[in-house]
C-alpha positions in Angstrom: 0.0 0.0 0.0 1.5 3.3 -1.0 1.1 6.6 0.9 -1.8 7.9 -1.2 -3.7 4.7 -0.8 -3.0 4.6 2.9 -4.2 8.1 3.6 -7.4 7.7 1.5 -8.2 4.4 3.2 -7.9 6.0 6.6 -10.1 8.9 5.6 -12.7 6.4 4.4 -12.7 4.8 7.8 -11.1 1.6 6.9 -7.8 0.2 8.3 -4.8 0.5 6.0 -1.6 -1.3 6.6 -0.4 1.3 9.1 -1.5 4.7 10.5 -0.6 7.4 8.0 1.8 10.1 9.1 1.8 13.8 8.4 4.6 16.2 9.3 4.9 19.1 6.8 1.9 18.4 4.7 0.4 21.8 5.4 1.2 25.0 7.3 -0.8 23.6 10.3 0.9 20.2 10.5 4.5 21.5 10.0 7.6 22.0 12.0 9.3 25.3 12.9 12.7 26.0 11.2 14.8 25.7 14.4 13.3 22.4 15.4 13.8 21.0 11.9 17.4 22.2 11.7 18.2 20.4 14.9 16.4 17.3 13.7 18.3 17.0 10.4 21.5 15.4 12.0 19.3 12.6 13.4 18.2 11.9 9.8 21.7 11.9 8.4 21.0 15.2 6.7 23.2 17.5 8.7 24.6 19.2 5.6 21.2 20.5 4.5 20.0 24.0 5.3 16.4 24.5 6.2 14.2 26.6 3.9 11.5 28.7 5.5 8.4 28.4 3.4 5.9 30.1 5.7 7.5 33.2 7.1 4.5 34.0 9.4 5.0 30.9 11.5 8.6 30.4 10.5 8.1 26.9 9.3 10.8 24.8 7.7 10.0 23.0 4.5 9.8 19.2 4.8 11.5 18.4 1.5 10.8 15.1 -0.3 14.1 13.7 1.1 13.1 14.6 4.6 9.6 13.2 4.0 11.1 9.9 3.0 13.4 9.8 6.1 10.4 10.5 8.4 8.1 8.1 6.5 5.4 10.8 6.1 2.6 10.2 3.7 1.4 13.7 2.8 3.0 16.6 0.9 1.4 20.0 0.2 0.3 21.7 -2.9 0.6 25.2 -1.7 0.8 28.7 -3.2 4.0 30.4 -4.0 3.0 33.3 -1.7 2.0 32.1 1.8 2.9 35.0 4.1 3.2 38.8 3.8 3.1 38.8 0.0 6.6 37.2 -0.1 7.2 35.0 -3.1 8.9 31.7 -2.2 11.7 32.0 -4.8 15.3 33.2 -5.0 16.2 31.9 -1.6 19.1 33.5 0.3 20.9 32.7 3.6 19.6 34.2 6.8 20.3 33.8 10.5 17.6 33.4 13.1 18.0 35.1 16.5 19.7 32.1 18.0 22.2 31.9 15.1 20.5 29.0 13.2 21.4 29.3 9.5 18.4 29.0 7.2 17.2 30.0 3.8 14.5 32.7 3.3 12.9 34.2 0.1 14.8 36.9 -1.7 12.1 39.4 -0.8 12.5 38.6 2.9 13.8 41.9 4.2 13.2 43.2 7.7 13.6 46.6 9.4 15.2 46.3 12.8 13.5 48.5 15.4 15.4 50.3 18.2 14.4 47.4 20.5 15.9 44.9 18.1 12.5 43.6 16.8 12.1 42.5 13.2 9.5 44.6 11.4 8.2 43.0 8.1 6.9 45.4 5.5 4.3 44.2 2.9 6.1 42.2 0.3 9.4 42.9 2.0 9.3 46.4 0.5 10.2 49.1 3.0 8.2 51.7 1.1 5.1 49.8 2.1 3.4 49.5 5.5 4.6 47.3 8.3 2.4 44.3 8.4 4.1 42.1 11.0 6.5 42.2 13.9 8.7 39.6 15.6 10.0 40.6 19.1 13.7 40.4 19.6 14.7 36.8 20.3 11.2 35.7 19.4 10.0 32.8 17.2 7.0 34.1 15.3 5.8 37.2 13.6 2.7 38.9 15.0 0.5 39.7 12.0 -1.0 43.2 12.7 -4.1 42.6 10.6 -5.1 39.7 12.8 -4.1 41.0 16.3 -5.2 44.6 16.1 -8.5 46.2 17.1 -10.0 49.5 16.1 -13.0 50.2 18.2 -14.4 52.4 15.4 -13.8 49.8 12.7 -16.1 50.0 9.8 -16.0 47.1 7.3 -16.1 47.6 3.6 -19.5 47.3 2.0 -20.5 44.0 0.3 -20.9 46.0 -2.9 -17.3 47.3 -2.7 -16.0 43.8 -2.0 -17.8 42.4 -5.0 -16.6 45.2 -7.2 -13.0 44.8 -6.2 -12.9 41.0 -6.6 -12.7 40.0 -3.0 -11.4 36.4 -2.7 -11.6 35.9 -6.4 -9.0 33.5 -7.8 -6.5 34.9 -10.3 -5.2 33.2 -13.4 -1.4 33.2 -12.4 -2.3 31.5 -9.1 -4.3 28.9 -10.8 -1.5 28.1 -13.3 1.0 27.8 -10.5 -1.3 25.3 -8.7 -1.9 23.3 -11.8 1.7 22.9 -12.6 2.7 22.1 -9.1 0.0 19.5 -8.6 0.8 17.8 -11.9 4.5 17.7 -11.1 3.9 16.2 -7.7 1.4 13.7 -8.9 3.8 12.4 -11.5 6.8 12.3 -9.2 5.5 10.9 -5.9 3.0 8.5 -4.5 2.2 10.7 -1.5 -1.2 12.0 -0.8 -1.5 15.6 -2.1 -3.0 18.2 0.2 -4.1 21.4 -1.5 -3.7 24.2 1.0 -4.6 27.6 -0.6 -5.3 29.8 2.5 -4.3 32.9 0.6 -6.4 35.7 -0.9 -8.7 33.2 -2.7 -9.5 31.1 0.4 -12.7 29.1 0.6 -15.0 28.6 3.6 -17.1 31.3 5.3 -16.5 35.0 5.3 -14.1 36.8 7.6 -13.3 40.5 7.6 -11.0 42.6 9.8 -9.0 41.3 12.8 -10.2 38.6 15.1 -11.7 41.0 17.6 -13.3 43.1 14.9 -14.9 40.1 13.2 -16.3 38.8 16.5 -17.9 42.1 17.2 -19.5 42.1 13.7 -21.0 38.7 14.3 -23.0 40.1 17.1 -23.7 43.7 16.1 -24.1 43.5 12.3 -25.9 40.3 11.5 -27.5 41.4 8.3 -24.1 42.5 7.0 -22.6 39.2 8.0 -25.4 37.3 6.2 -24.8 39.2 3.0 -21.0 38.7 3.4 -21.5 35.0 3.8 -23.6 34.9 0.6 -20.8 36.6 -1.3 -18.2 34.3 0.2 -20.2 31.3 -0.9 -20.8 32.6 -4.4 -17.1 33.3 -4.9 -16.1 30.0 -3.3 -18.2 28.0 -5.8 -16.7 30.0 -8.7 -13.2 29.3 -7.4 -14.0 25.6 -6.8 -15.1 25.2 -10.4 -11.8 26.7 -11.6 -9.8 24.5 -9.1 -11.5 21.4 -10.5 -10.8 22.3 -14.1 -7.2 23.0 -13.3 -6.4 20.3 -10.7 -8.8 17.5 -11.3 -7.7 14.3 -9.7 -4.1 15.6 -9.2 -5.0 16.5 -5.6 -6.5 14.3 -2.9 -7.4 16.6 0.0 -8.6 20.2 -0.1 -8.4 22.6 2.9 -11.6 24.5 3.0 -10.1 27.1 5.4 -8.0 27.6 8.5 -10.2 29.7 10.7 -9.9 29.0 14.4 -13.3 28.9 16.1 -12.3 27.9 19.6 -10.1 29.0 22.5 -8.5 26.9 25.2 -11.7 26.9 27.2 -14.7 27.2 24.8 -15.9 28.2 21.4 -15.0 31.8 20.4 -18.7 32.5 19.9 -22.1 30.8 20.4 -22.7 27.5 18.5 -26.0 29.1 17.5 -24.0 31.7 15.5 -22.1 28.9 13.8 -25.3 27.1 12.9 -26.9 30.3 11.6 -24.0 31.7 9.5 -21.2 29.2 9.1 -22.9 25.8 8.7 -25.0 26.8 5.5 -21.9 28.3 3.9 -19.8 25.2 4.6 -22.6 22.9 3.6 -23.1 24.4 0.1 -19.3 24.3 -0.6 -18.9 20.7 0.8 -21.9 19.6 -1.2 -20.4 21.0 -4.4 -17.0 19.3 -3.7 -18.6 15.9 -2.9 -20.9 16.0 -5.9 -18.3 17.1 -8.5 -14.9 15.8 -7.3 -13.3 12.9 -5.4 -11.6 15.3 -3.0 -11.7 15.0 0.8 -12.4 18.1 2.8 -10.0 19.2 5.5 -11.0 21.8 8.1 -8.4 23.3 10.5 -9.9 24.6 13.8 -8.0 24.9 17.1 -9.5 25.0 20.5 -12.4 23.7 22.5 -15.1 23.1 19.9 -17.1 20.3 21.4 -20.4 21.8 20.3 -19.2 22.7 16.8 -18.0 19.3 15.6 -21.6 17.9 15.0 -22.6 20.8 12.8 -19.3 20.5 10.9 -20.1 16.9 10.2 -23.7 17.9 9.1 -22.1 20.4 6.7 -20.0 17.7 5.0 -16.5 18.2 6.4 -14.5 15.0 6.2 -11.5 15.8 8.3 -10.9 17.8 11.5 -7.5 19.2 12.4 -5.5 19.7 14.8 -7.8 17.9 17.3 -6.6 20.0 20.3 -7.0 17.5 23.1 -5.4 19.9 25.6 -8.4 22.2 25.3 -11.4 21.9 27.6 -13.7 19.0 26.8 -11.6 17.7 23.9 -11.0 14.3 25.6 -9.6 11.8 23.0 -11.7 8.8 24.2 -14.9 10.9 24.1 -14.0 12.4 20.6 -13.5 8.9 19.2 -16.6 7.5 20.7 -18.8 10.4 19.6 -17.5 11.2 16.2 -14.8 8.7 15.2 -16.9 6.9 12.6 -18.1 10.1 10.9 -15.1 12.4 10.7 -11.4 11.7 10.4 -9.2 13.1 13.1 -6.0 14.5 11.5 -3.9 15.4 14.5 -4.3 14.8 18.2 -1.2 12.5 17.9 0.7 14.2 20.7 0.2 17.3 22.9 2.5 19.9 21.5 1.9 22.4 24.4 3.2 20.2 27.3 4.3 16.7 26.3 6.3 17.1 23.2 8.5 20.1 24.3 8.8 19.3 28.0 8.4 15.5 28.7 11.2 12.9 28.5 11.6 10.9 25.3 10.2 7.9 27.2 7.1 9.8 28.2 6.6 11.1 24.7 6.9 7.5 23.3 4.2 6.2 25.7 2.0 9.2 25.2 1.9 8.6 21.4 1.3 4.9 21.9 -1.8 5.7 24.1 -3.1 8.1 21.4 -2.8 5.4 18.7 -4.7 3.0 20.8 -7.5 5.5 21.2 -7.7 7.1 17.7 -6.5 4.5 15.3 -8.9 1.5 15.5 -11.3 1.4 12.6 -9.3 4.0 10.6 -10.4 7.6 10.5 -7.0 8.8 11.9 -4.0 10.5 10.4 -1.2 10.8 12.9 0.1 14.3 13.3 1.0 16.4 16.3 -1.5 18.9 17.6 -0.6 21.8 15.2 3.0 22.6 14.3 6.0 21.3 16.1 7.4 24.2 18.1 10.8 25.8 17.9 12.4 24.5 21.1 11.2 20.9 20.9 14.1 18.5 21.4 14.9 16.4 18.3 15.1 13.3 20.5 11.4 13.9 21.4 10.4 14.2 17.8 12.2 10.9 17.0 10.6 9.2 20.0 7.1 10.2 18.9 7.7 8.9 15.4 9.3 5.7 16.7 6.1 5.1 18.7 4.0 5.5 15.5 6.3 3.1 13.7 6.1 0.5 16.5 2.4 0.8 17.5 0.8 2.1 14.3 0.6 -1.1 12.4 -2.9 -2.6 11.9 -4.4 -4.3 13.7 -3.6 -1.9 16.6 -2.4 -3.7 19.7 
């Protein structure tokens, strides 16, 4: 059984030969550049330099050679531009705050503030506005459009968004995806995960920062309703173009990466999800299921215990990252309640407490326990809960993977 067959069998809730593995198959199942750089000597690849392909999260690219060493089963079909309008081309050497040598896009240029912070301008062009900031000795950029809040925020009108082509897919992007998917399909047997969370994202509407959008959901319901209608209309147009260009050359499509939960609860009432989000998801999932063989991947962090059922009703096939450290997200309960109706892509190890801070032996047994819970009957792709963080010891990453190799063969012991 090859990787693609293994992943698709698991998503179809049948037991493949072993539990599929994903590290690096998307920007929410990846590994930060520093952690990957320290891992390479354990793979016999100490002479390689890590390429940062998502500059927002500072993720290292899991190359085909690394993927083979780790026995992962998924690789991404992703846009050339992932963060800050930086094109992933013409890579050049760069040093992270701790001295780790990496490669970054040629357009990666930062202004250094008086405090030593890195300030990223749009497209790396210092004549444009600052769009993100990484504190001195930090690990991530803070994206200002997400974290800010203007109490007098006024969103653009739906008519203006329609006129300016909000979320509309552009021809150069489509050609890039088409060529990338075709090349990967011809050169690998991995499952291909299409992850376009850029300007032409799918899923429901979102305008403004997190705080600004949450306010709109409560105070401007008619506007939100009209915006959802436009998001749906545009998504269906984009899906038709994606299908014409990509066809069966991808296997999984990410519908969006919006987080709907916090550590303790949903970010807003489940009734709001059912009123605004579920119909928008349902129509897009229905089109995908009726017109393509693609499986639908939804990323959503946090405690979302009351949102999973409506996600399933909407037609979502896969839930990621399965944040079992959040309130109510007990692995046994999740598997019992939903395990035969949605695939859990993640939940393989707690990346907040266990992977960075436990001993390698504790990591190994933790992963073995998660496999015994999630893997029986299929419906499980092993991946950590979100990205592997910067300071995770490489010994712990190897211990986690060794547990999957040892205990992930079907039938699960």
